Backbone as numpy.savetxt, mean C-alpha at the origin, in Angstrom:
# Nx Ny Nz CAx CAy CAz Cx Cy Cz
3.45 17.78 -18.38 2.90 18.64 -17.32 3.66 19.97 -17.32
2.91 21.09 -17.38 3.60 22.36 -17.42 4.12 22.75 -16.05
4.86 23.88 -16.01 5.57 24.27 -14.80 4.61 24.54 -13.65
3.51 25.23 -13.95 2.55 25.54 -12.89 2.02 24.28 -12.25
1.66 23.32 -13.07 1.15 22.06 -12.55 2.20 21.33 -11.73
3.44 21.36 -12.21 4.51 20.69 -11.46 4.74 21.37 -10.13
4.63 22.68 -10.09 4.76 23.41 -8.83 3.66 23.00 -7.86
2.46 22.79 -8.39 1.34 22.38 -7.55 1.59 20.98 -6.98
2.13 20.10 -7.81 2.45 18.74 -7.35 3.45 18.79 -6.20
4.49 19.57 -6.39 5.52 19.68 -5.35 4.96 20.32 -4.08
4.04 21.26 -4.24 3.41 21.89 -3.08 2.57 20.87 -2.31
1.86 20.02 -3.03 1.06 18.96 -2.39 1.98 18.01 -1.62
3.08 17.62 -2.24 4.02 16.71 -1.59 4.56 17.33 -0.31
4.92 18.60 -0.36 5.48 19.28 0.81 4.44 19.43 1.92
3.21 19.74 1.56 2.17 19.88 2.57 1.86 18.54 3.23
1.89 17.48 2.45 1.68 16.14 3.02 2.80 15.80 4.01
4.02 16.23 3.70 5.14 16.00 4.62 4.90 16.75 5.93
4.37 17.97 5.82 4.06 18.74 7.03 2.98 18.07 7.86
1.97 17.55 7.17 0.84 16.93 7.87 1.21 15.58 8.48
1.98 14.80 7.74 2.29 13.43 8.16 3.79 13.17 8.03
4.57 13.71 8.94 6.04 13.55 8.84 6.47 12.09 8.91
5.71 11.28 9.62 6.01 9.85 9.68 5.20 9.15 8.61
5.87 8.75 7.54 5.16 8.15 6.40 5.22 6.63 6.41
5.50 6.06 7.58 5.69 4.61 7.65 4.40 3.86 7.35
4.56 2.67 6.83 3.43 1.76 6.62 2.83 1.41 7.97
1.51 1.32 8.03 0.84 1.03 9.30 0.82 -0.45 9.65
1.30 -1.29 8.75 1.42 -2.72 9.05 2.75 -2.96 9.77
2.70 -3.70 10.84 3.93 -3.96 11.61 4.59 -5.25 11.12
5.93 -5.23 11.07 6.67 -6.40 10.63 8.11 -6.27 11.09
8.81 -7.39 11.11 10.22 -7.42 11.46 11.03 -7.02 10.23
11.77 -5.91 10.27 12.54 -5.48 9.11 13.53 -6.52 8.61
13.93 -7.43 9.50 14.85 -8.50 9.10 14.14 -9.64 8.38
12.81 -9.59 8.38 12.02 -10.64 7.74 11.03 -9.99 6.78
11.49 -9.68 5.59 10.66 -8.96 4.62 9.40 -9.74 4.26
9.46 -11.05 4.37 8.29 -11.85 4.02 7.11 -11.55 4.95
7.39 -11.06 6.16 6.31 -10.73 7.07 5.45 -9.60 6.50
6.09 -8.58 5.92 5.33 -7.50 5.30 4.57 -8.02 4.09
5.21 -8.87 3.32 4.56 -9.45 2.14 3.25 -10.13 2.53
3.29 -10.91 3.60 2.10 -11.65 4.01 1.09 -10.77 4.74
1.58 -9.75 5.44 0.67 -8.82 6.10 -0.18 -8.08 5.06
0.44 -7.70 3.96 -0.30 -7.02 2.90 -1.36 -7.95 2.31
-1.01 -9.21 2.17 -2.00 -10.18 1.66 -3.17 -10.30 2.63
-2.87 -10.34 3.91 -3.93 -10.45 4.91 -4.79 -9.20 4.97
-4.21 -8.05 4.59 -4.93 -6.78 4.70 -5.98 -6.59 3.60
-6.02 -7.48 2.63 -7.04 -7.37 1.59 -8.42 -7.57 2.22
-9.30 -6.59 2.03 -10.64 -6.63 2.61 -10.61 -6.75 4.13
-9.58 -6.18 4.73 -9.44 -6.24 6.19 -8.67 -5.01 6.64
-8.89 -4.58 7.87 -8.19 -3.40 8.37 -6.76 -3.75 8.77
-5.88 -2.77 8.68 -4.50 -2.96 9.13 -4.47 -3.28 10.62
-5.36 -2.65 11.37 -5.40 -2.88 12.82 -5.68 -4.35 13.13
-6.61 -4.94 12.41 -6.92 -6.36 12.62 -5.74 -7.23 12.23
-5.11 -6.90 11.10 -3.94 -7.67 10.65 -2.84 -7.63 11.70
-2.62 -6.45 12.27 -1.57 -6.30 13.28 -1.88 -7.06 14.57
-3.12 -7.43 14.78 -3.49 -8.27 15.91 -3.23 -9.75 15.62
-3.37 -10.10 14.35 -3.29 -11.51 13.95 -1.85 -11.95 13.69
-1.05 -11.08 13.05 0.28 -11.53 12.62 1.22 -11.92 13.77
1.19 -11.27 14.94 2.06 -11.76 16.02 1.76 -13.20 16.42
0.49 -13.56 16.35 0.10 -14.94 16.68 0.60 -15.88 15.59
0.43 -15.46 14.33 0.87 -16.29 13.21 2.37 -16.53 13.25
3.15 -15.47 13.52 4.60 -15.60 13.48 5.17 -16.19 14.77
4.39 -16.20 15.82 4.81 -16.93 17.02 4.65 -18.43 16.79
3.58 -18.78 16.08 3.34 -20.21 15.78 4.28 -20.70 14.69
4.57 -19.86 13.71 5.46 -20.21 12.59 6.54 -19.14 12.49
7.60 -19.24 13.27 8.57 -18.15 13.40 9.55 -18.00 12.25
9.56 -18.92 11.32 10.48 -18.83 10.18 9.74 -19.10 8.89
10.37 -18.74 7.79 9.79 -19.02 6.47 9.66 -20.52 6.26
10.64 -21.24 6.76 10.60 -22.71 6.64 9.39 -23.28 7.38
9.10 -22.71 8.55 7.95 -23.18 9.32 6.64 -22.91 8.58
6.54 -21.73 7.98 5.33 -21.42 7.21 5.21 -22.32 5.98
6.34 -22.60 5.35 6.32 -23.46 4.17 5.91 -24.88 4.54
6.18 -25.29 5.76 5.82 -26.62 6.21 4.44 -26.72 6.83
3.77 -25.59 6.95 2.44 -25.58 7.56 1.39 -26.03 6.56
0.27 -26.46 7.09 -0.87 -26.76 6.22 -1.71 -25.49 6.07
-2.48 -25.45 5.02 -3.37 -24.30 4.82 -4.37 -24.20 5.96
-4.78 -25.33 6.50 -5.74 -25.33 7.59 -5.13 -24.74 8.85
-3.86 -25.05 9.13 -3.20 -24.52 10.32 -3.08 -23.00 10.23
-2.67 -22.51 9.07 -2.55 -21.06 8.88 -3.94 -20.42 8.90
-4.88 -21.07 8.24 -6.23 -20.54 8.16 -6.90 -20.37 9.50
-6.61 -21.28 10.42 -7.21 -21.20 11.75 -6.78 -19.92 12.47
-5.53 -19.51 12.24 -5.01 -18.32 12.91 -5.49 -17.03 12.23
-5.57 -17.03 10.90 -5.91 -15.81 10.17 -7.39 -15.69 9.86
-8.19 -16.57 10.40 -9.61 -16.66 10.08 -10.32 -15.30 10.15
-9.99 -14.51 11.16 -10.71 -13.25 11.40 -10.41 -12.17 10.37
-9.42 -12.39 9.51 -9.10 -11.37 8.49 -9.99 -11.50 7.26
-10.80 -12.56 7.21 -11.69 -12.75 6.07 -10.99 -13.43 4.89
-11.79 -14.09 4.06 -11.26 -14.78 2.88 -10.04 -15.63 3.23
-10.13 -16.28 4.38 -8.96 -16.92 4.96 -8.46 -18.11 4.17
-9.33 -18.80 3.47 -8.86 -19.96 2.70 -7.90 -19.54 1.60
-8.29 -18.53 0.83 -7.43 -18.05 -0.26 -6.14 -17.45 0.31
-6.25 -16.71 1.41 -5.07 -16.09 2.01 -4.11 -17.14 2.54
-4.65 -18.15 3.21 -3.79 -19.21 3.75 -3.10 -19.97 2.63
-3.84 -20.24 1.57 -3.26 -20.94 0.42 -2.11 -20.15 -0.17
-2.31 -18.83 -0.34 -1.27 -17.99 -0.93 -0.04 -17.89 -0.02
-0.26 -17.75 1.27 0.86 -17.61 2.21 1.73 -18.86 2.22
1.11 -20.02 2.27 1.86 -21.27 2.28 2.58 -21.46 0.94
1.87 -21.23 -0.15 2.47 -21.42 -1.48 3.60 -20.42 -1.73
3.42 -19.18 -1.31 4.47 -18.17 -1.50 5.69 -18.50 -0.65
5.47 -19.00 0.56 6.60 -19.40 1.42 7.43 -20.47 0.74
6.76 -21.43 0.17 7.46 -22.52 -0.51 8.21 -22.02 -1.74
7.59 -21.10 -2.49 8.25 -20.58 -3.68 9.45 -19.72 -3.30
9.32 -18.92 -2.24 10.45 -18.10 -1.79 11.65 -18.97 -1.46
11.40 -20.10 -0.85 12.49 -21.01 -0.48 13.05 -21.75 -1.69
12.17 -22.22 -2.55 12.61 -23.08 -3.65 13.22 -22.31 -4.81
12.75 -21.07 -5.03 13.20 -20.33 -6.20 14.02 -19.07 -5.89
13.93 -18.57 -4.66 14.59 -17.30 -4.35 15.49 -17.37 -3.12
15.83 -18.58 -2.72 16.75 -18.74 -1.60 16.25 -18.17 -0.29
14.93 -18.08 -0.16 14.35 -17.56 1.07 14.31 -16.05 1.15
14.69 -15.38 0.07 14.75 -13.91 0.05 13.60 -13.35 -0.79
12.93 -12.34 -0.28 11.87 -11.69 -1.04 12.49 -10.97 -2.22
12.02 -11.20 -3.43 12.61 -10.57 -4.61 12.62 -9.05 -4.53
13.57 -8.44 -5.23 13.71 -6.99 -5.21 13.37 -6.36 -6.56
12.56 -7.08 -7.36 12.15 -6.54 -8.64 10.70 -6.93 -8.93
10.03 -6.09 -9.69 8.61 -6.25 -9.96 8.29 -7.59 -10.62
9.08 -7.97 -11.59 8.79 -9.19 -12.36 8.74 -10.43 -11.45
9.73 -10.58 -10.61 9.76 -11.76 -9.73 8.71 -11.67 -8.62
8.49 -10.49 -8.10 7.47 -10.32 -7.06 6.10 -10.75 -7.58
5.80 -10.39 -8.81 4.49 -10.71 -9.38 4.31 -12.20 -9.64
5.38 -12.95 -9.60 5.27 -14.41 -9.75 4.77 -15.08 -8.48
4.91 -14.40 -7.36 4.53 -15.01 -6.09 3.01 -15.08 -5.95
2.49 -16.19 -5.42 1.04 -16.32 -5.24 0.48 -15.20 -4.36
-0.59 -14.60 -4.82 -1.26 -13.58 -4.04 -0.65 -12.20 -4.12
0.38 -12.02 -4.94 1.06 -10.73 -5.03 0.68 -10.03 -6.33
0.10 -8.84 -6.19 -0.21 -7.99 -7.33 0.69 -6.78 -7.34
0.42 -5.83 -8.22 1.29 -4.66 -8.36 1.31 -3.81 -7.09
0.15 -3.70 -6.42 0.11 -2.88 -5.20 1.07 -3.43 -4.15
1.00 -4.73 -3.93 1.90 -5.37 -2.96 3.34 -5.25 -3.40
3.60 -5.51 -4.67 4.97 -5.45 -5.18 5.55 -4.05 -5.02
4.77 -3.03 -5.34 5.24 -1.65 -5.17 5.53 -1.34 -3.71
4.70 -1.85 -2.82 4.91 -1.61 -1.39 6.23 -2.25 -0.93
6.48 -3.46 -1.36 7.72 -4.14 -0.99 8.93 -3.39 -1.54
8.86 -2.97 -2.79 9.98 -2.26 -3.40 10.27 -0.96 -2.65
9.22 -0.26 -2.22 9.42 1.00 -1.52 9.84 0.83 -0.07
9.14 -0.03 0.66 9.35 -0.13 2.10 10.52 -1.03 2.48
10.77 -2.05 1.70 11.86 -2.98 2.03 13.16 -2.58 1.34
13.06 -2.17 0.08 14.27 -1.93 -0.69 14.55 -0.45 -0.97
13.68 0.44 -0.49 13.93 1.86 -0.64 13.91 2.34 -2.08
13.18 1.63 -2.91 13.10 2.02 -4.32 11.75 2.71 -4.58
11.55 3.13 -5.83 10.28 3.75 -6.14 9.17 2.72 -5.98
8.07 3.17 -5.39 6.95 2.28 -5.17 5.64 3.05 -5.18
4.88 2.90 -6.23 3.62 3.62 -6.38 2.48 2.70 -5.96
2.13 2.79 -4.68 1.14 1.88 -4.09 -0.25 2.48 -4.26
-0.98 1.99 -5.23 -2.28 2.57 -5.57 -3.41 1.81 -4.89
-3.61 2.11 -3.61 -4.72 1.52 -2.88 -5.94 2.43 -3.07
-7.03 2.11 -2.38 -8.28 2.86 -2.59 -8.14 4.32 -2.19
-7.42 4.60 -1.10 -7.22 5.98 -0.67 -6.45 6.76 -1.74
-5.36 6.19 -2.19 -4.51 6.86 -3.17 -5.27 7.11 -4.47
-6.00 6.11 -4.93 -6.76 6.25 -6.19 -7.80 7.35 -6.06
-8.53 7.35 -4.95 -9.60 8.33 -4.76 -9.06 9.75 -4.63
-8.07 9.94 -3.75 -7.61 11.29 -3.43 -6.81 11.91 -4.57
-5.97 11.12 -5.23 -5.22 11.68 -6.36 -6.16 12.10 -7.48
-7.28 11.39 -7.60 -8.29 11.79 -8.58 -8.95 13.10 -8.21
-9.28 13.27 -6.93 -9.89 14.52 -6.46 -8.93 15.70 -6.62
-7.67 15.45 -6.31 -6.67 16.52 -6.41 -6.42 16.93 -7.86
-6.62 15.99 -8.78 -6.33 16.26 -10.18 -4.96 15.79 -10.60
-4.34 14.97 -9.75 -3.06 14.38 -10.13 -3.26 13.26 -11.15
-4.45 12.68 -11.13 -4.84 11.68 -12.12 -6.17 12.12 -12.72
-6.64 11.38 -13.71 -7.87 11.78 -14.40 -9.13 11.23 -13.73
-8.96 10.67 -12.52 -10.12 10.13 -11.81 -10.40 8.67 -12.10
-9.53 8.05 -12.86 -9.70 6.63 -13.15 -9.66 5.81 -11.87
-10.44 4.73 -11.84 -10.42 3.80 -10.70 -9.54 2.59 -10.99
-8.93 2.56 -12.16 -8.07 1.44 -12.54 -6.68 1.63 -11.92
-6.27 0.73 -11.02 -5.00 0.91 -10.31 -3.79 1.07 -11.23
-3.73 0.28 -12.30 -2.59 0.36 -13.20 -2.56 1.70 -13.93
-3.72 2.19 -14.33 -3.79 3.48 -15.01 -3.38 4.60 -14.06
-3.85 4.52 -12.80 -3.47 5.53 -11.80 -1.97 5.48 -11.55
-1.43 4.26 -11.41 0.01 4.12 -11.20 0.79 4.76 -12.34
0.37 4.50 -13.57 1.05 5.06 -14.74 1.01 6.58 -14.72
-0.13 7.15 -14.34 -0.26 8.60 -14.31 0.57 9.21 -13.17
0.61 8.54 -12.04 1.41 9.05 -10.92 2.90 8.99 -11.23
3.31 7.99 -11.98 4.72 7.90 -12.36 5.16 9.11 -13.18
4.20 9.75 -13.86 4.52 10.91 -14.70 4.68 12.19 -13.88
4.10 12.23 -12.67 4.11 13.50 -11.94 4.75 13.44 -10.55
4.77 12.26 -9.91 5.37 12.15 -8.58 6.81 11.65 -8.73
7.80 12.42 -8.27 9.20 11.99 -8.40 9.40 10.60 -7.77
10.19 9.75 -8.40 10.38 8.38 -7.90 10.81 8.33 -6.44
11.70 9.24 -6.04 12.22 9.20 -4.67 11.15 9.60 -3.64
10.06 10.21 -4.10 8.96 10.60 -3.20 7.82 9.59 -3.21
7.84 8.67 -4.17 6.66 7.86 -4.47 6.15 7.03 -3.29
7.03 6.30 -2.63 6.58 5.41 -1.56 5.98 6.18 -0.39
6.69 7.22 0.07 6.19 8.03 1.18 4.92 8.77 0.79
4.86 9.25 -0.44 3.67 9.96 -0.91 2.44 9.05 -0.80
2.57 7.82 -1.24 1.43 6.90 -1.22 1.03 6.55 0.21
1.99 6.40 1.11 1.64 6.17 2.52 0.90 7.37 3.09
1.33 8.57 2.71 0.68 9.77 3.21 -0.72 9.93 2.65
-0.96 9.43 1.46 -2.31 9.41 0.92 -3.23 8.57 1.81
-2.72 7.45 2.29 -3.50 6.61 3.19 -3.81 7.36 4.49
-2.79 8.00 5.06 -3.00 8.76 6.29 -4.03 9.87 6.07
-3.95 10.54 4.94 -4.86 11.65 4.66 -6.29 11.13 4.44
-6.38 9.98 3.81 -7.70 9.39 3.58 -8.38 8.98 4.88
-7.60 8.58 5.85 -8.16 8.19 7.13 -8.46 9.40 8.02
-7.62 10.42 7.92 -7.73 11.56 8.84 -8.63 12.68 8.33
-8.62 12.92 7.02 -9.31 14.10 6.49 -10.21 13.78 5.30
-9.63 13.21 4.27 -10.36 13.01 3.02 -11.02 11.63 2.99
-11.94 11.42 3.93 -12.62 10.13 4.04 -13.56 9.93 2.85
-13.73 8.69 2.45 -14.52 8.39 1.26 -15.97 8.85 1.42
-16.55 8.57 2.57 -17.97 8.88 2.75 -18.22 10.36 3.00
-17.30 11.01 3.70 -17.50 12.42 4.02 -16.16 13.15 4.08
-15.63 13.55 2.93 -14.35 14.28 2.95 -14.51 15.62 3.66
-13.57 15.92 4.53 -13.63 17.15 5.33 -12.90 18.28 4.58
-13.49 18.69 3.46 -12.84 19.66 2.57 -12.55 20.97 3.28
-13.49 21.42 4.12 -13.33 22.74 4.76 -12.08 22.80 5.62
-11.65 21.68 6.17 -10.48 21.66 7.04 -9.26 21.00 6.39
-9.30 20.87 5.07 -8.19 20.23 4.35 -7.21 21.28 3.85
-5.97 21.16 4.25 -4.96 22.15 3.86 -4.42 21.91 2.44
-4.93 20.89 1.77 -4.56 20.67 0.37 -5.50 21.41 -0.57
-6.47 22.13 -0.02 -7.48 22.81 -0.84 -6.91 23.70 -1.94
-5.84 24.46 -1.69 -5.37 25.37 -2.75 -5.02 24.66 -4.06
-4.67 23.39 -3.97 -4.22 22.66 -5.16 -5.20 21.55 -5.56
-6.39 21.55 -4.98 -7.33 20.45 -5.19 -8.36 20.80 -6.25
-8.39 20.05 -7.33 -9.35 20.29 -8.41 -10.78 20.15 -7.92
-11.02 19.17 -7.05 -12.37 18.93 -6.54 -12.88 20.15 -5.76
-12.04 20.66 -4.84 -12.43 21.83 -4.05 -12.61 23.06 -4.92
-11.66 23.30 -5.79 -11.73 24.48 -6.64 -12.91 24.41 -7.60
-13.26 23.19 -8.01 -14.44 23.03 -8.86 -15.73 23.34 -8.09
-15.77 22.94 -6.83 -16.92 23.25 -5.99 -17.07 24.75 -5.80
-15.95 25.41 -5.52 -15.98 26.85 -5.29 -16.43 27.60 -6.55
-15.96 27.13 -7.69 -16.31 27.79 -8.95 -17.79 27.65 -9.27
-18.38 26.55 -8.79 -19.80 26.28 -9.08 -20.74 27.03 -8.15
-20.20 27.56 -7.06 -21.06 28.26 -6.09 -21.40 29.67 -6.54
């Protein structure tokens, strides 16, 4: 990436910081219990964060420890998380992951990609989120907002493949900015650059956006 492009990347990062100074994950969890975030992300698949945040307090009140979750049946967990959708698969993964965390990792959520990916229901998106939010390491969380908006901006080539997008973002987004950058992509996708109707006219990222500049050039 040449200097001009790198300057544009840094400008985008800085403007996102201005727009969304609080880059925290919108899923609520106890920082002392990293497994809560792990399971919240699993529940958030095909479900809103708002719904997950309504369900998890009930789940963790009923099963307040990892040991309690590991001892639960899939049906017991499923009854509580039913409203998040795909509850059978989610309940199965939560119970199985709880048991694996206890049996293989001493009850501690792993701090590396390889071990995280061994856990049931955990893919690269979840693993990157845990690495960034729990351990303060680089975490390129390529959810639908991030994939879509980075493609429009021209930070990626527009690929919809999460791994390809992650690889491309690793080349241009500094590691220390990665986790917050991806959270801010989510905020921007909800507030301005919505999938169905992006509000380009009121987007302050326009100066560096390939999509906007392409539209202007075509007019």
